[in-house]
N, C-alpha and C positions, 0 to 999 in steps of 0.2 A: 593072510591068515599066518598062523604060527607054523613053524616047520615041522609038519607031521605030527604034531600033538593031537590026540583024540579030543581035546578040549580047548576052550579059549582060555588063555591065560589072563588073570586079572592082577593089576598092580593096586594094592589098597594103600591109600595115603590117609592117615589119621591126624586130625588137627585138634589141639588141646589149647584152650584159652587160659588167661592168668587169673590171679586173684581177684575176686569179686566178679570174675567174668561171666559171660553168658555165651551160648553157641552162636548168637546173632554177630558176635565180634569177629568171627571167622567166616561169615555168610558170603561176603563179597569175594574173599580170597577162594573159597570153595567154588563159587559160581565162575570165577576167572579160570580155575584149573579144569572145571568141567567143560567150559567153552573151548578152552585151548587144547585139551588132551581128551575130550569126551570121544567115545567110540574106540575102535581098535586102531593102534598106530601101524606103522608098515611092518612090524614084526608080528602083528596080530594080538598085541597085548592091550586089554582095555583098562582104563583108569577108573577107579572106584574111590569116592571120597567120603570119609566118615568124619563128621564134625562132633566131637565128643559132647554129649548132652548132660550126663549125670553130674559133673562137677560145676555146679552153677551156684553163684551167690553164696549162701552161708555154707554149703558143702565145701567150699575152698578152705574153710577153717579146720577140717579134719586132719590135715597132714598130707605130705607128699605121698607117702605109702598107701594110705588109704584111698587117696584120689586115683592113684595109679591102679589099684586093684579095680576100682570102678571102670576106668578106661579099658583095662584088659577084658573085663567082662563085656563091655559094649563091642570090643573088637571081635571077641569070640562069637557073639551074636551076629555080627555082620558076616563072619565066615559062614556060619550056619544059614544065614539068609542067602548068601551066594550059592551054597550047596543046594539050598531048597529050590533055588531058581533052575539048578541043574536038573532036577526031576521034572519040572515043568517043560524044560527044553528038550529033555530026553524023550517025551511023549510027543514032541512036536514033529512036523513033516521031516522026511529025510533031508540030510544036509545041514540041519541045525547042530549046534555043537554045545556040549556042556561047558560049564565054567568052573575055574579053580584059581584061588588065590595063589600066585607063585612069586610075587614081589611085594615088598613092604617098605613104607616110608612114614615118617612122622615129622611133624613141625608143631612147635609150641612157642608160646611167648611168655615170658615172666615165670610165674609158678607152673605154668603148663609145659614149660621147657624142662623143669625139674621132674615133674610128673612123667614126662615123655622119656627122660633118661631112666627113671625107674622102670617104666614099661619095657624099654629095650633091654634092661638088665634082667628082668624077670624072663622075657622071651629068650634071651640068650641062655640063661641057666636051665631052662625047661627044653632046650634043644629045638625050639621053634625054628630057629634059622638053618636047621638041617635040611628042611624041605621048602623053606620059603626064603627067598634071596633078599637080604637087607639092601636097599638102593640108597636112599637119602635120609639123613637126620639133620634137621635144622632147628636152631633155637634163636629167639630174638629176645634181647633185653632180659636174659636170664641170669639170676645171681648164682652161678654154678658153684662158687666158693662160699656161699652164704652172704649175708650182708655184713660187710666189714665195719669195724668201729674205728672212727677218726677222732682226732684231738679237737672236738668241738663240742659245744654245749648241746647243739641239736643231736649230734650223734650219740651223746650220752644219754639224752632223753630217750631217743628212739630205741637204744639198746636196753633200756630199762622198761619202757612201756610196751614196745613191739611184742616181746614174747608173752606179755600179759593180755594185750588187746587182740592179738592175732592167734590166740589159742594154740593148739598143737602145731599149726603151720608156722606160726610166729616163733615158737621154740626152735623149729627146724631151720627157718630162714636165718636166724641169729645164732645158730649152732648152740643152743642151750638144751638140747635133747640128749645129751651124752649119757644119761642113765638108762636110755632106751635101746642103744645099739652097742653091740660088741665089735668084734673084729680083731685085726691084729693089734696087739698092745693094750688091750683093755677097753674101756668105755669111751666111745668117740661119737661125735655128731653125724647124723644121717649124711649130710652133704659130704663129709669126709669119707665116709664108709663107701658111698656111692662112687667116689673117684678112685677106688681100688680096682686093680685088674680083675 
């Protein structure tokens, strides 16, 4: 158990899938994490895995920021669920311990990596990490700098049609959303603004 804490510490891992994705794309990953790290570790910290549900299929067209806001809401609901379990545990027999999220990690692939970056930025800006320790942040195949344009016909076609066909997310992927974001030096793309300190 943990060192003298009156509660069991919980490490929450949030998984965010990519464009056109579904929560099932992270199902096996989440299962492996639960099998490997389920229950309390030697320090008494329990692993809890949340696979984001709200950004599926057509909701991935809404943009990085709107997708992130939905994931933040899901994470907050999970915090409340863990807190609600505390109340049940507190009425349990003596020796039972309440639970509290004390550690936080995120993993995302493709668009999910950008959404995860935005989530971490919002949590940082709202002082979330003052009371919860950030542990891991991982992204896989994520276009952190947007989708670059190369000197090829295909790249030209993709940069013309992508922002149109992929809606708001496409404009953000291809850095064509400069009218929406401020920041230092005037209007800039979200992926550029997200890279600021």
